[in-house]
N, C-alpha and C positions, 0 to 999 in steps of 0.2 A: 503493499500500499505505499501510497508517495504522502510525502510532508503532506501536500495540497490538499489528497484527499482527506488524511487526519485530520488536517484544521478546519477543510468544510462540516468535516461529520459533526466536530464539538461545536459549532457554532448553532445559537436558538436559530428556529426556522422563523424566515418573515411573516408577514401578518398574511391572512387572508389574500388571496387574488383579486383583485376587485370584479364584483359579475359572477362571482362563484357561487351556483344556483344553492339558495336554501334549501334546506330538509324538506321532505313534502310533507302537507299535513296528514296524520295516521287516519289509516284505510280499518273498516269496520273489524272488527274477531269475527272468525269462522266465516268470510265471506267463500261463497262458493265461486268460482272464475273459469273462463277458458282461455284456453294457452294456444298457442301455433304447435304446431305436431312437436316442431325439435330448435333445439336452439343451436345448432351450428355454428350462426351468424354471429355468433356471442364467441367463439373460441378466439383465443391471441395468437395460436401456432399450430401449424398442423399437427393432427394425432399420427403418432407412430405407425408407419406401412407396413408389409410385408416385409421388407428388405430389411426396416430394423426391428422387426420379430425374429427373424434369422440369423441375425448378428446377434444378438443375445442370448439365442438358442446355442448360438456356435460355440459364441466366448462362455457362458456360464456367468455372466457378468452382477447377476440379481442378487448374492446373496455372500457375507463376509467372508472370508476365506478361514478356512478351519482352526489354524494360531489363534487367529483375531477372538474366535468363540473363546479364548479362556480370559476375555476382558469382563464378561458376563456377569461372574461374581461381585465387579466392581463397579459395578452400575449403583448407584447414588438412588436407596430404598427405605424410606422414613415412614411408615402408614401410620395413619391417626384419625381422628374425626375431625370435620372440619371445627372452626372454632367458632363459641359462642358470640355474636356480636349485636350490637344493637341496629337498628336501621340507619343510622347515620355513620358508621362505619362500613367500607368496602373492605370484601374480604374473600380472597383464593386461593383454595385447595387443587391441586392438579393430582389428577387418581391416573394418570400416565394417557400417552399416545396425544388424542385431542379432546380428554374428557378433562374437563373441569368445572367444579362446583363457586360458584359463583356468588359470594354476595352481595345484594345491591340493593339498594333505598326500600329494604328489610324481606326483597324475595331472597328466594333461591334458585338457582336456574344452573342447569345442566346444560354442557355444550358436548357435543356427537359421543351421549354414551355409550361407552362400551366395558362392560363387566365382564362379557363373556372372557373362558382361558384363551379361544379360539376361535379364529374366523375365517367364514371361506376364502379360500386360494393362499392363504399364510402360513406360517410356522405359528405353533403355542407360542402364547406371550413369552417374554425373557423375564419379567419382572410382575410379580401379582399385583391389583386394584391394589391402590393407596390408601383406599376407602373402601370398609365396608359398607355393604349396603343398608345393613342394620342401624349403621353408626348415622345413614343422611338423615339431615330432618324433611323436614314436607316439602316434595318439591312442588316448584308454582310454577315452574315454567323450563321447558328444553328447546333449545336451540341447535338447529341441524345445518352444517354447511353444504353437504352433497352424499349423493346415492352411494356412493363405495360401500364395501361389507363394513371397513375399518372406521367408518364413520358414522354409519346407520343400520345398527344393530338389534334386528326385532327381537330376538330375547332379552337383551336388556328392557327396549320398550314395555315389552309386558308385563314387564315388572313394575309397572305406572298404575295408578287408576286411570281407566280409560277416557276422564273428561280433564285430564289433565292438560295443558295449552299446550300443543306441538306448534312451534313456529319453523317452518319450513320454506327453502326452495323453490320458484314457480313450479309447477307441474308434480308437485309430488304430494300434493294434500290425498288425489281419489286414493293414492297406494294406502294413506294412514287409515282415512273414511273405510278403506274395505276391508281395514282391521282393525273395526270397530272403535277407533278412538273419535270422538264426538268434539272435539274443541279444537277445530285443526285450522291454521292460515298459511297461505303458502302466498310469498311476495316477489315481486320482482328485483330489480336493481334499483337501489334509492326509493324503495319503499318502507313504510313502517306501520307498526300496529304498539298500540301501548297497554300498558297491564297496572291495576289498580293495586296503590303498594301503601304502607302506615301513611308515608308525607307525602302522598302524589304521585301519579302514575310514574312508571318506570317505560323508558321507551327503546324500542329494539329497533332498529335501522339496518335494513338487507342490502349489503353494500359488493360491489363485482372482487372478483380474483380470478386469476391466471389458473383454471385449472378445466375439469370435464366431469362429465357424468357417464356411470353405467354399470347398470347392478345382473340386465340378463344378456345374453347373446342378440337382440332386436331390440336394445331401448338406449344407445349409444347418444347422450345429448338430447334425450327426450324430457330431463328434466334439468333445471338449473342447476347453476352452482355457485359460491360466493363467502362470502367472512358475515360479521353482526358487529353492528355498534351498539352498545347498550349507555342509557344515558340515565341516569340518576335524579329523581327531584331534586338534585341541590347542586346539577350539572355536570357530575363528575363522571367520566367515560370509561368504558373499557372497550378495546378493538379484540376483537377473537376473527382470526384470519383465516382456519378452518386448514383447509388445504392448499397451495398456492406457489407458481412461481413468482419470479420476482420481475414487474414489469411498470408501467405507467399509472395501475392504477392506486397503488398506496399514495404516490401525490395528490391525485385526486379525491382519494378520501382524506386526506388532511387537511385539505382545503374547504371540504365540506362539512366537517366535523371537527370546528377547532376544541384543542384542548384537550386532546385524548391522554388519561392518565395511566393507563396499564394497555401496553398492547402485549397480546399472545400471539405470538409467530411459530411459526414453523421451523426447526433447523436440521431435521435429517431426511431420510429415504432422498438423498441427492445422489447417489453414485451408481451406475457410470453418469458423467454430464452431459453426453453427448445425446442422451435420449431424454434424463430428467428434469435437464434444464428449464425447457417451457412449463412447469411444472409444481415440482417441488424447489422452494427456495434453500439455498445453501447456508448455514450459518452466517460467513459474511455479507450474504446478500440480507438474512435478514437482520442484521443491525443497521443496515443500507435502509429498510424499507422502515424498520423503528424512526431513523430519522425524516426521511419523506411524510411519514404520518406526523411528524411531531409531536410524538408520544414522550411523556416525559418517564415512565417507565419500561421495563423490556422484562417480559417474563418468556422462557422457551420452551417450545413443546414439541411434540410428534418425533420422540427421540426415545429412547432406553426402555421401549415395551416392547413391540413388535419388528423383527429384523427387516424389513422390506427394499433392501437394498445391499449393494456391496460395499460401504465404508463400514470400518473396525467399529464396536457398537458404542466407543467411549467416547472415538474423533470428534461429533457435533461440539460436544461439552467444550475438550479441547480448543477446536477451533473459533466458537463463537466469546468463549474467555479472552482470547488473543484480540480477536477482531474488537470487543468491546473494549480493551486497555487502549487497543492502537487509535478509538476516538480521542481518549482525554475525556472521558464524560467521566461521572464517580460511578466507582466500584457501586454500591450501594443500590444502583436505579437499574443492573441488571439482576433481577429476581430469579436466576439459575436453580430453581426447586428439584430437591429429588420430588421421586414419586413419591404421593403421600404427603410432601410438603404442602404448609401453609403459609403464608403471609396476609396482612392487615393494613387499611390503608384508614387510619381515623380522618374522621372530617378535619379540615382546618376552620378556625376560627375566624 
């Protein structure tokens, strides 16, 4: 990283660009909507073709080398229940992968909850879930980033009451309603809903990501993909990226939603880069994305749980710490939690 890049990453983000669109008014909860047949036009890079898949099969590059697997016992794991906090405290617990327990505005929100030991098409998880299901408080809402099996896990969702609010990408509501969920909202990019909370509504905005969707052989890009911006009644914000590559959307999100306090960003499943760069940020790109967003604190995710690609298990942690140090930003603004770890951000007076 050059000296100029280090300096630019440490500088504060300028004010919102004049003319950046204001957030849209919230839509009604549970709205039944009609969507396009597919969302292929939202892709920001072509999907891998036959040649790419043949190269992966030939080179065998989608899992760590056997010697690297010796790192698995060193993966940070500190299981425990989420902290008990009041409605004015923002709290975060990492259950593993992209699954977070977020306390915001007095609500408890799950992101991409996967409490299953194994999911379709991948090896079993290498660290247990960081929070026992029985230790969770009542869940007020679930947000889903996209329909890949490591982010949309039906066995986990079935543990919830069927009237739990599910906030989904466009095109997924029908899937949820067929499975008897009754409080389902699916949104397009830049749309939002609000949920009532003790001190006023908590807002959930669905925002773009550089990714794709597929769950069966015939539904490629039939539903949308994205991240979420959660805004508390006091204005504090959490950005949950879901799965994403690096690109222009981070600056756009930062321009529309100023003052993001916490950015939950993926740092794993990035090797080989020639294939995964368009859809998965590496640690250095995640740090850059945090800067683009104008976020105050970064919490890494999407590593240390499922081994989905070829990098050694501990490499994402080492690289994100180095990339963060190179920016000159305070070390305490990188919340590199262990699986099961928690942090709180009390309200400022």
